[in-house]
N, CA and C atoms as a LAMMPS dump frame, in Angstrom:
ITEM: TIMESTEP
0
ITEM: NUMBER OF ATOMS
423
ITEM: BOX BOUNDS ff ff ff
-5.0000000000000000e+02 5.0000000000000000e+02
-5.0000000000000000e+02 5.0000000000000000e+02
-5.0000000000000000e+02 5.0000000000000000e+02
ITEM: ATOMS id mol type element x y z
1 1 1 N -50.585 328.902 -21.818
2 1 2 C -49.613 329.71 -22.538
3 1 3 C -49.736 331.157 -22.065
4 2 1 N -48.613 331.772 -21.672
5 2 2 C -48.689 333.139 -21.15
6 2 3 C -48.997 334.14 -22.26
7 3 1 N -49.564 335.257 -21.846
8 3 2 C -49.867 336.329 -22.793
9 3 3 C -48.577 336.95 -23.307
10 4 1 N -48.583 337.473 -24.521
11 4 2 C -47.376 338.178 -24.992
12 4 3 C -47.075 339.377 -24.092
13 5 1 N -45.814 339.73 -24.051
14 5 2 C -45.42 340.778 -23.105
15 5 3 C -46.072 342.117 -23.414
16 6 1 N -46.418 342.39 -24.648
17 6 2 C -47.087 343.653 -24.976
18 6 3 C -48.461 343.75 -24.335
19 7 1 N -49.205 342.637 -24.363
20 7 2 C -50.529 342.642 -23.735
21 7 3 C -50.408 342.741 -22.22
22 8 1 N -49.404 342.077 -21.656
23 8 2 C -49.205 342.144 -20.202
24 8 3 C -48.846 343.571 -19.793
25 9 1 N -47.993 344.229 -20.581
26 9 2 C -47.636 345.619 -20.273
27 9 3 C -48.854 346.539 -20.343
28 10 1 N -49.66 346.395 -21.409
29 10 2 C -50.854 347.249 -21.549
30 10 3 C -51.853 346.981 -20.43
31 11 1 N -52.09 345.708 -20.125
32 11 2 C -53.031 345.37 -19.053
33 11 3 C -52.522 345.867 -17.702
34 12 1 N -51.207 345.794 -17.488
35 12 2 C -50.626 346.294 -16.246
36 12 3 C -50.806 347.786 -16.1
37 13 1 N -50.559 348.527 -17.188
38 13 2 C -50.748 349.985 -17.122
39 13 3 C -52.213 350.341 -16.909
40 14 1 N -53.113 349.604 -17.568
41 14 2 C -54.544 349.865 -17.412
42 14 3 C -54.999 349.601 -15.974
43 15 1 N -54.594 348.468 -15.41
44 15 2 C -54.98 348.157 -14.032
45 15 3 C -54.381 349.156 -13.047
46 16 1 N -53.142 349.535 -13.277
47 16 2 C -52.495 350.488 -12.378
48 16 3 C -53.212 351.841 -12.428
49 17 1 N -53.575 352.278 -13.606
50 17 2 C -54.283 353.554 -13.735
51 17 3 C -55.672 353.475 -13.105
52 18 1 N -56.387 352.398 -13.402
53 18 2 C -57.734 352.248 -12.847
54 18 3 C -57.683 352.148 -11.326
55 19 1 N -56.716 351.428 -10.807
56 19 2 C -56.579 351.305 -9.361
57 19 3 C -56.23 352.622 -8.707
58 20 1 N -55.338 353.385 -9.327
59 20 2 C -54.972 354.688 -8.778
60 20 3 C -56.136 355.661 -8.787
61 21 1 N -56.891 355.678 -9.889
62 21 2 C -58.058 356.563 -9.962
63 21 3 C -59.087 356.164 -8.918
64 22 1 N -59.336 354.854 -8.794
65 22 2 C -60.35 354.398 -7.839
66 22 3 C -59.92 354.694 -6.402
67 23 1 N -58.634 354.47 -6.099
68 23 2 C -58.175 354.665 -4.727
69 23 3 C -58.096 356.147 -4.368
70 24 1 N -57.552 356.971 -5.252
71 24 2 C -57.304 358.366 -4.896
72 24 3 C -58.485 359.298 -5.188
73 25 1 N -59.187 359.064 -6.278
74 25 2 C -60.251 359.992 -6.666
75 25 3 C -61.62 359.59 -6.117
76 26 1 N -61.869 358.3 -5.978
77 26 2 C -63.189 357.854 -5.527
78 26 3 C -63.158 357.442 -4.059
79 27 1 N -62.097 356.729 -3.656
80 27 2 C -62.065 356.177 -2.297
81 27 3 C -61.735 357.185 -1.223
82 28 1 N -60.733 358.036 -1.443
83 28 2 C -60.293 358.954 -0.389
84 28 3 C -61.267 360.113 -0.136
85 29 1 N -61.752 360.828 -1.149
86 29 2 C -62.63 361.973 -0.839
87 29 3 C -63.939 361.551 -0.152
88 30 1 N -64.447 360.391 -0.471
89 30 2 C -65.717 359.946 0.11
90 30 3 C -65.524 359.159 1.399
91 31 1 N -64.275 358.997 1.842
92 31 2 C -63.943 358.207 3.03
93 31 3 C -64.512 356.795 2.924
94 32 1 N -64.42 356.213 1.738
95 32 2 C -64.921 354.869 1.502
96 32 3 C -63.738 353.9 1.533
97 33 1 N -63.628 353.184 2.638
98 33 2 C -62.51 352.253 2.803
99 33 3 C -62.586 351.088 1.816
100 34 1 N -63.764 350.503 1.54
101 34 2 C -63.782 349.386 0.583
102 34 3 C -63.338 349.8 -0.823
103 35 1 N -63.755 350.969 -1.295
104 35 2 C -63.319 351.414 -2.615
105 35 3 C -61.824 351.714 -2.642
106 36 1 N -61.33 352.297 -1.557
107 36 2 C -59.891 352.545 -1.472
108 36 3 C -59.111 351.237 -1.497
109 37 1 N -59.587 350.221 -0.764
110 37 2 C -58.918 348.912 -0.731
111 37 3 C -58.932 348.238 -2.09
112 38 1 N -60.081 348.28 -2.786
113 38 2 C -60.16 347.679 -4.122
114 38 3 C -59.244 348.423 -5.082
115 39 1 N -59.225 349.744 -5.004
116 39 2 C -58.333 350.527 -5.866
117 39 3 C -56.872 350.232 -5.604
118 40 1 N -56.527 350.107 -4.339
119 40 2 C -55.151 349.78 -3.974
120 40 3 C -54.776 348.396 -4.498
121 41 1 N -55.698 347.437 -4.363
122 41 2 C -55.459 346.078 -4.847
123 41 3 C -55.257 346.074 -6.367
124 42 1 N -56.123 346.803 -7.084
125 42 2 C -55.986 346.877 -8.542
126 42 3 C -54.68 347.559 -8.943
127 43 1 N -54.32 348.63 -8.244
128 43 2 C -53.079 349.339 -8.555
129 43 3 C -51.851 348.472 -8.345
130 44 1 N -51.82 347.742 -7.223
131 44 2 C -50.67 346.868 -6.961
132 44 3 C -50.616 345.71 -7.953
133 45 1 N -51.783 345.189 -8.313
134 45 2 C -51.811 344.146 -9.345
135 45 3 C -51.3 344.658 -10.674
136 46 1 N -51.661 345.903 -11.018
137 46 2 C -51.159 346.508 -12.246
138 46 3 C -49.655 346.696 -12.222
139 47 1 N -49.132 347.114 -11.073
140 47 2 C -47.67 347.27 -10.948
141 47 3 C -46.988 345.927 -11.127
142 48 1 N -47.552 344.876 -10.508
143 48 2 C -46.953 343.542 -10.635
144 48 3 C -46.975 343.075 -12.093
145 49 1 N -48.085 343.291 -12.775
146 49 2 C -48.156 342.885 -14.183
147 49 3 C -47.203 343.705 -15.047
148 50 1 N -47.058 344.973 -14.738
149 50 2 C -46.138 345.823 -15.483
150 50 3 C -44.692 345.345 -15.311
151 51 1 N -44.324 345.02 -14.088
152 51 2 C -42.961 344.544 -13.819
153 51 3 C -42.724 343.198 -14.507
154 52 1 N -43.709 342.287 -14.431
155 52 2 C -43.517 340.986 -15.076
156 52 3 C -43.444 341.139 -16.588
157 53 1 N -44.236 342.052 -17.17
158 53 2 C -44.142 342.296 -18.607
159 53 3 C -42.799 342.86 -19.006
160 54 1 N -42.253 343.766 -18.191
161 54 2 C -40.919 344.302 -18.484
162 54 3 C -39.852 343.217 -18.393
163 55 1 N -39.991 342.34 -17.4
164 55 2 C -39.028 341.234 -17.279
165 55 3 C -39.11 340.316 -18.488
166 56 1 N -40.33 340.015 -18.939
167 56 2 C -40.488 339.172 -20.119
168 56 3 C -39.883 339.844 -21.344
169 57 1 N -40.077 341.146 -21.475
170 57 2 C -39.528 341.87 -22.625
171 57 3 C -38.004 341.878 -22.585
172 58 1 N -37.423 342.044 -21.4
173 58 2 C -35.964 342.04 -21.293
174 58 3 C -35.395 340.665 -21.614
175 59 1 N -36.081 339.619 -21.18
176 59 2 C -35.62 338.274 -21.474
177 59 3 C -35.669 338.025 -22.979
178 60 1 N -36.722 338.467 -23.62
179 60 2 C -36.867 338.31 -25.064
180 60 3 C -35.789 339.102 -25.788
181 61 1 N -35.488 340.306 -25.296
182 61 2 C -34.467 341.153 -25.908
183 61 3 C -33.097 340.509 -25.811
184 62 1 N -32.816 339.873 -24.685
185 62 2 C -31.513 339.252 -24.49
186 62 3 C -31.33 338.079 -25.448
187 63 1 N -32.388 337.327 -25.728
188 63 2 C -32.287 336.215 -26.657
189 63 3 C -32.125 336.737 -28.08
190 64 1 N -32.81 337.831 -28.415
191 64 2 C -32.751 338.363 -29.767
192 64 3 C -31.393 338.984 -30.076
193 65 1 N -30.686 339.473 -29.068
194 65 2 C -29.388 340.108 -29.272
195 65 3 C -28.349 339.311 -28.497
196 66 1 N -27.823 338.205 -29.092
197 66 2 C -26.915 337.354 -28.327
198 66 3 C -25.563 337.993 -28.04
199 67 1 N -25.086 338.915 -28.875
200 67 2 C -23.759 339.476 -28.676
201 67 3 C -23.807 340.927 -28.259
202 68 1 N -24.263 341.203 -27.07
203 68 2 C -24.301 342.581 -26.595
204 68 3 C -22.88 343.036 -26.308
205 69 1 N -22.574 344.283 -26.665
206 69 2 C -21.191 344.745 -26.558
207 69 3 C -20.708 344.827 -25.118
208 70 1 N -21.601 344.971 -24.139
209 70 2 C -21.161 345.043 -22.742
210 70 3 C -20.777 343.673 -22.199
211 71 1 N -21.244 342.613 -22.849
212 71 2 C -20.977 341.264 -22.347
213 71 3 C -19.735 340.646 -22.961
214 72 1 N -19.004 341.39 -23.78
215 72 2 C -17.824 340.856 -24.431
216 72 3 C -16.598 341.643 -24.005
217 73 1 N -15.43 341.006 -24.076
218 73 2 C -14.212 341.734 -23.728
219 73 3 C -13.967 342.888 -24.688
220 74 1 N -13.153 343.845 -24.256
221 74 2 C -12.912 345.046 -25.044
222 74 3 C -12.14 344.764 -26.33
223 75 1 N -11.509 343.603 -26.423
224 75 2 C -10.732 343.31 -27.63
225 75 3 C -11.641 343.058 -28.82
226 76 1 N -12.927 342.838 -28.59
227 76 2 C -13.848 342.622 -29.691
228 76 3 C -13.964 341.172 -30.1
229 77 1 N -13.365 340.257 -29.335
230 77 2 C -13.487 338.844 -29.689
231 77 3 C -14.888 338.378 -29.334
232 78 1 N -15.557 337.811 -30.313
233 78 2 C -16.894 337.287 -30.097
234 78 3 C -16.921 335.859 -30.59
235 79 1 N -17.625 335.015 -29.864
236 79 2 C -17.713 333.614 -30.233
237 79 3 C -19.022 333.351 -30.956
238 80 1 N -18.953 332.481 -31.947
239 80 2 C -20.183 332.062 -32.609
240 80 3 C -20.952 331.171 -31.634
241 81 1 N -22.247 330.948 -31.867
242 81 2 C -23.002 330.076 -30.954
243 81 3 C -22.398 328.677 -30.84
244 82 1 N -21.836 328.158 -31.938
245 82 2 C -21.224 326.83 -31.878
246 82 3 C -19.962 326.848 -31.019
247 83 1 N -19.166 327.915 -31.154
248 83 2 C -17.961 328.021 -30.332
249 83 3 C -18.315 328.195 -28.86
250 84 1 N -19.332 329.004 -28.581
251 84 2 C -19.744 329.212 -27.187
252 84 3 C -20.231 327.906 -26.579
253 85 1 N -20.962 327.106 -27.349
254 85 2 C -21.446 325.821 -26.854
255 85 3 C -20.283 324.876 -26.596
256 86 1 N -19.296 324.866 -27.507
257 86 2 C -18.132 323.999 -27.325
258 86 3 C -17.338 324.413 -26.089
259 87 1 N -17.182 325.724 -25.883
260 87 2 C -16.451 326.2 -24.706
261 87 3 C -17.197 325.82 -23.434
262 88 1 N -18.521 325.975 -23.451
263 88 2 C -19.306 325.638 -22.259
264 88 3 C -19.212 324.145 -21.953
265 89 1 N -19.26 323.311 -22.984
266 89 2 C -19.13 321.863 -22.757
267 89 3 C -17.769 321.515 -22.19
268 90 1 N -16.722 322.162 -22.718
269 90 2 C -15.378 321.888 -22.205
270 90 3 C -15.253 322.311 -20.741
271 91 1 N -15.799 323.481 -20.401
272 91 2 C -15.748 323.923 -19.003
273 91 3 C -16.531 322.977 -18.099
274 92 1 N -17.68 322.51 -18.57
275 92 2 C -18.456 321.55 -17.773
276 92 3 C -17.678 320.258 -17.56
277 93 1 N -16.999 319.775 -18.621
278 93 2 C -16.221 318.547 -18.486
279 93 3 C -15.075 318.745 -17.497
280 94 1 N -14.399 319.896 -17.561
281 94 2 C -13.305 320.177 -16.624
282 94 3 C -13.839 320.227 -15.199
283 95 1 N -15.009 320.872 -15
284 95 2 C -15.591 320.93 -13.648
285 95 3 C -15.924 319.539 -13.133
286 96 1 N -16.486 318.692 -14.017
287 96 2 C -16.822 317.325 -13.589
288 96 3 C -15.577 316.546 -13.22
289 97 1 N -14.515 316.68 -14.02
290 97 2 C -13.267 315.983 -13.711
291 97 3 C -12.682 316.457 -12.395
292 98 1 N -12.722 317.77 -12.165
293 98 2 C -12.161 318.293 -10.923
294 98 3 C -12.97 317.83 -9.718
295 99 1 N -14.293 317.803 -9.858
296 99 2 C -15.106 317.353 -8.723
297 99 3 C -14.919 315.854 -8.506
298 100 1 N -14.713 315.083 -9.586
299 100 2 C -14.46 313.648 -9.423
300 100 3 C -13.112 313.426 -8.751
301 101 1 N -12.101 314.241 -9.092
302 101 2 C -10.795 314.114 -8.451
303 101 3 C -10.875 314.42 -6.968
304 102 1 N -11.647 315.417 -6.619
305 102 2 C -11.724 315.777 -5.205
306 102 3 C -12.465 314.719 -4.412
307 103 1 N -13.368 313.991 -5.06
308 103 2 C -14.099 312.935 -4.35
309 103 3 C -13.241 311.703 -4.197
310 104 1 N -12.515 311.304 -5.256
311 104 2 C -11.75 310.061 -5.202
312 104 3 C -10.436 310.218 -4.45
313 105 1 N -9.839 311.406 -4.474
314 105 2 C -8.567 311.611 -3.798
315 105 3 C -8.828 312.03 -2.359
316 106 1 N -8.751 311.064 -1.512
317 106 2 C -8.94 311.354 -0.084
318 106 3 C -7.589 311.3 0.603
319 107 1 N -7.381 312.136 1.578
320 107 2 C -6.086 312.088 2.271
321 107 3 C -5.947 310.778 3.04
322 108 1 N -4.708 310.289 3.045
323 108 2 C -4.436 309.052 3.775
324 108 3 C -4.63 309.295 5.27
325 109 1 N -5.34 308.407 5.936
326 109 2 C -5.496 308.603 7.384
327 109 3 C -4.166 308.358 8.088
328 110 1 N -3.882 309.179 9.067
329 110 2 C -2.638 309.028 9.815
330 110 3 C -2.724 307.771 10.668
331 111 1 N -1.613 307.029 10.757
332 111 2 C -1.669 305.816 11.582
333 111 3 C -1.906 306.196 13.042
334 112 1 N -2.709 305.396 13.673
335 112 2 C -3.023 305.706 15.073
336 112 3 C -1.82 305.416 15.964
337 113 1 N -1.712 306.183 17.017
338 113 2 C -0.603 306.017 17.946
339 113 3 C -0.843 304.78 18.806
340 114 1 N 0.235 304.063 19.135
341 114 2 C 0.044 302.888 20
342 114 3 C -0.428 303.318 21.385
343 115 1 N -1.079 302.414 22.065
344 115 2 C -1.625 302.76 23.378
345 115 3 C -0.526 302.972 24.412
346 116 1 N 0.584 302.263 24.28
347 116 2 C 1.702 302.453 25.217
348 116 3 C 2.905 302.945 24.431
349 117 1 N 3.718 303.817 25.012
350 117 2 C 4.888 304.315 24.291
351 117 3 C 5.922 303.199 24.119
352 118 1 N 6.771 303.327 23.116
353 118 2 C 7.812 302.301 22.929
354 118 3 C 8.806 302.349 24.092
355 119 1 N 9.51 301.268 24.312
356 119 2 C 10.483 301.274 25.434
357 119 3 C 11.639 302.238 25.143
358 120 1 N 12.189 302.817 26.223
359 120 2 C 13.268 303.789 26.103
360 120 3 C 14.557 303.045 25.84
361 121 1 N 15.197 303.342 24.686
362 121 2 C 16.418 302.613 24.32
363 121 3 C 17.673 303.445 24.519
364 122 1 N 17.517 304.723 24.819
365 122 2 C 18.698 305.574 24.987
366 122 3 C 19.091 305.605 26.462
367 123 1 N 20.365 305.926 26.661
368 123 2 C 20.82 306.042 28.047
369 123 3 C 20.363 307.375 28.611
370 124 1 N 20.164 307.488 29.901
371 124 2 C 19.682 308.743 30.477
372 124 3 C 20.754 309.832 30.354
373 125 1 N 20.33 311.089 30.307
374 125 2 C 21.309 312.181 30.186
375 125 3 C 22.14 312.291 31.458
376 126 1 N 23.339 312.848 31.328
377 126 2 C 24.183 312.983 32.525
378 126 3 C 23.602 314.013 33.495
379 127 1 N 23.959 313.902 34.713
380 127 2 C 23.449 314.832 35.719
381 127 3 C 24.125 316.198 35.557
382 128 1 N 23.571 317.196 36.212
383 128 2 C 24.072 318.559 36.138
384 128 3 C 25.505 318.643 36.682
385 129 1 N 25.744 317.962 37.783
386 129 2 C 27.079 318.001 38.394
387 129 3 C 28.127 317.417 37.46
388 130 1 N 27.797 316.352 36.812
389 130 2 C 28.759 315.713 35.909
390 130 3 C 29.097 316.639 34.75
391 131 1 N 28.092 317.302 34.204
392 131 2 C 28.324 318.213 33.086
393 131 3 C 29.192 319.38 33.535
394 132 1 N 28.907 319.939 34.706
395 132 2 C 29.688 321.079 35.19
396 132 3 C 31.133 320.681 35.467
397 133 1 N 31.34 319.515 36.015
398 133 2 C 32.708 319.072 36.306
399 133 3 C 33.482 318.837 35.011
400 134 1 N 32.8 318.28 34.007
401 134 2 C 33.502 318.041 32.746
402 134 3 C 33.85 319.366 32.05
403 135 1 N 32.998 320.406 32.218
404 135 2 C 33.315 321.706 31.619
405 135 3 C 34.483 322.368 32.344
406 136 1 N 34.533 322.219 33.67
407 136 2 C 35.646 322.8 34.42
408 136 3 C 36.941 322.087 34.059
409 137 1 N 36.839 320.798 33.866
410 137 2 C 38.038 320.01 33.505
411 137 3 C 38.547 320.4 32.124
412 138 1 N 37.619 320.659 31.165
413 138 2 C 38.028 321.009 29.808
414 138 3 C 38.597 322.439 29.765
415 139 1 N 38.165 323.34 30.66
416 139 2 C 38.69 324.703 30.696
417 139 3 C 40.105 324.737 31.244
418 140 1 N 40.426 323.81 32.147
419 140 2 C 41.739 323.805 32.76
420 140 3 C 42.8 323.268 31.786
421 141 1 N 42.375 322.567 30.807
422 141 2 C 43.372 322.023 29.872
423 141 3 C 43.758 323.01 28.871
């Protein structure tokens, strides 16, 4: 079971302070690399514990205050926990239905083309000379 966030915050501040004092006041003036390293290690551990304690406190705060004014629309509409749960269930059901539709509805595969083209059933187009002669004949009329 994790420690309460208050103890984690206090322990983090204590370790950070002790590490800073050891690294800067004891390790650097005496040119003692091992003391500086231990102080640095303690200081970084204290910072990590401080950050994790703050994260735990923020998570606890968010649960304690379910309707924060920044998380709601400006109209002031707020949902009760039962309404929020019902809305979430409905959205989940809609998402499941949509994903099921996209899986079951597959596009029809296009029929494959035959290996040989069908036989040509139309007559060939007239030659250029024939077309030109017919146009000259139609202009003279």
